[in-house]
C-alpha positions as CSV (number, residue, x, y, z in Angstrom):
1,X,107.2,226.7,35.6
2,X,106.9,228.2,32.2
3,X,103.6,229.7,30.9
4,X,103.5,228.0,27.6
5,X,103.8,224.4,28.9
6,X,101.0,222.7,31.0
7,X,101.8,221.6,34.5
8,X,103.0,218.0,34.8
9,X,101.5,215.7,37.5
10,X,104.8,215.4,39.2
11,X,105.1,219.2,39.5
12,X,101.7,219.4,41.0
13,X,102.5,216.7,43.5
14,X,105.8,218.3,44.5
15,X,104.1,221.7,45.1
16,X,101.4,220.0,47.3
17,X,104.1,218.2,49.3
18,X,106.0,221.5,49.9
19,X,102.8,223.2,51.0
20,X,102.0,220.4,53.4
21,X,105.5,220.6,54.9
22,X,105.3,224.4,55.3
23,X,101.9,224.1,57.0
24,X,103.2,221.4,59.4
25,X,106.3,223.4,60.3
26,X,104.1,226.5,61.1
27,X,101.7,224.6,63.4
28,X,102.6,224.7,67.1
29,X,103.9,221.5,68.7
30,X,101.8,220.0,71.5
31,X,103.5,219.7,74.8
32,X,103.9,216.2,76.2
33,X,102.3,215.5,79.6
34,X,103.8,212.8,81.7
35,X,101.3,210.4,83.1
36,X,102.2,209.3,86.6
37,X,102.8,205.6,86.8
38,X,105.4,203.0,85.7
39,X,107.3,204.0,82.7
40,X,107.1,201.5,79.8
41,X,110.4,199.8,79.0
42,X,111.3,197.9,75.9
43,X,110.9,194.2,76.1
44,X,113.9,193.5,74.1
45,X,114.3,191.0,71.3
46,X,111.7,188.6,72.8
47,X,108.0,189.3,72.9
48,X,106.6,190.6,76.1
49,X,103.4,189.7,77.8
50,X,101.5,192.6,76.2
51,X,102.8,191.8,72.7
52,X,100.8,189.7,70.2
53,X,101.3,186.0,70.8
54,X,101.0,182.9,68.7
55,X,97.7,181.0,69.4
56,X,99.5,177.8,70.3
57,X,101.5,179.6,73.1
58,X,98.3,181.2,74.4
59,X,96.5,177.9,74.5
60,X,99.4,176.2,76.3
61,X,99.5,179.0,79.0
62,X,95.7,178.6,79.4
63,X,96.0,174.8,79.9
64,X,98.8,175.3,82.5
65,X,96.8,178.0,84.3
66,X,93.6,176.0,84.5
67,X,95.5,172.7,85.2
68,X,94.0,170.9,82.2
69,X,97.2,169.1,81.3
70,X,96.0,165.7,82.3
71,X,92.8,166.0,80.3
72,X,94.6,167.3,77.2
73,X,97.0,164.4,77.4
74,X,94.1,161.9,77.6
75,X,92.4,163.7,74.7
76,X,95.6,163.6,72.6
77,X,95.5,159.8,72.8
78,X,92.2,159.8,70.9
79,X,92.9,162.9,68.7
80,X,96.4,161.9,67.6
81,X,95.9,158.1,67.4
82,X,97.1,157.9,63.8
83,X,100.3,159.8,64.5
84,X,101.0,158.0,67.7
85,X,100.7,154.4,66.6
86,X,101.2,154.8,62.9
87,X,98.8,154.8,59.9
88,X,98.9,151.0,59.3
89,X,97.9,150.1,62.9
90,X,95.4,152.9,63.1
91,X,93.7,151.8,59.9
92,X,92.8,148.5,61.6
93,X,91.8,149.5,65.2
94,X,90.3,152.4,67.1
95,X,90.6,153.4,70.7
96,X,87.3,153.3,72.6
97,X,87.8,154.2,76.3
98,X,90.6,155.2,78.6
99,X,89.8,154.5,82.3
100,X,92.4,154.5,85.1
101,X,95.3,154.0,82.7
102,X,93.8,151.1,80.7
103,X,93.1,151.9,77.0
104,X,90.5,149.7,75.4
105,X,91.2,149.2,71.7
106,X,88.8,147.5,69.3
107,X,90.3,145.7,66.3
108,X,88.5,145.2,63.0
109,X,89.0,141.5,63.0
110,X,90.1,138.7,65.4
111,X,93.4,138.3,63.4
112,X,94.2,142.0,63.9
113,X,93.3,141.7,67.6
114,X,95.8,138.9,68.0
115,X,98.4,140.9,66.1
116,X,97.8,143.9,68.3
117,X,98.1,141.9,71.5
118,X,101.5,140.8,70.2
119,X,102.4,144.4,69.4
120,X,101.1,145.8,72.8
121,X,104.5,146.5,74.3
122,X,105.7,148.5,71.3
123,X,102.4,150.3,71.1
124,X,102.6,151.2,74.8
125,X,106.1,152.5,74.3
126,X,104.9,154.7,71.4
127,X,102.1,156.1,73.6
128,X,104.5,156.7,76.5
129,X,106.8,158.6,74.2
130,X,104.0,160.6,72.6
131,X,101.8,161.6,75.5
132,X,103.7,160.7,78.7
133,X,104.2,157.6,80.7
134,X,101.4,157.9,83.2
135,X,98.5,158.3,80.8
136,X,98.3,154.8,79.3
137,X,99.7,152.0,81.5
138,X,97.8,149.0,80.1
139,X,96.4,148.1,76.7
140,X,93.4,145.8,76.4
141,X,92.7,144.7,72.8
142,X,89.3,143.1,71.9
143,X,88.1,141.9,68.6
144,X,84.9,142.9,66.8
145,X,81.6,142.0,68.5
146,X,79.1,139.6,66.9
147,X,75.9,141.2,65.8
148,X,73.0,141.0,68.3
149,X,69.9,139.2,67.2
150,X,67.9,140.7,70.1
151,X,65.4,143.2,68.9
152,X,63.1,145.0,71.2
153,X,62.9,145.1,75.0
154,X,61.9,141.4,75.5
155,X,63.9,138.4,74.6
156,X,63.8,134.7,75.4
157,X,66.8,132.8,76.5
158,X,67.7,129.9,74.2
159,X,69.6,129.2,71.1
160,X,68.7,132.4,69.4
161,X,67.7,132.8,65.7
162,X,68.3,129.1,64.9
163,X,65.1,128.2,66.8
164,X,63.0,130.0,64.1
165,X,64.6,128.4,61.1
166,X,62.9,125.2,61.3
């Protein structure tokens, strides 16, 4: 470097890098100690058991290890109802219970209940393809329930609210 010109930042950085390299070369190298035990081998192109895993793969292995597969398939009927039966059918009915292979579906109107009873074989086929054949074996479709006029713990049998109208 010349005396009449100020030092450039790149010259200062270069000098610092050379000093760090020289200090590193002068430092003694540590000796490697071998630890008794199995030697780590490379896992290859696929991830090993100790490598980071996607969350979905970890959940699947946990479900298999705990034998929760039947419960998850039953839960997927309710959780993925829109995707399994389609958005148009799912907009007009909801699954209520699944006991011993029988799925109870409540339709929003009696007309939709009739339509769903006619579509029951195709809905069952979609459910078998989506979650497995042994989860849902029968489909029971009911219409909406009428409102109850019973209020409170006591009621009298009879014609209902028409008795009070006059």
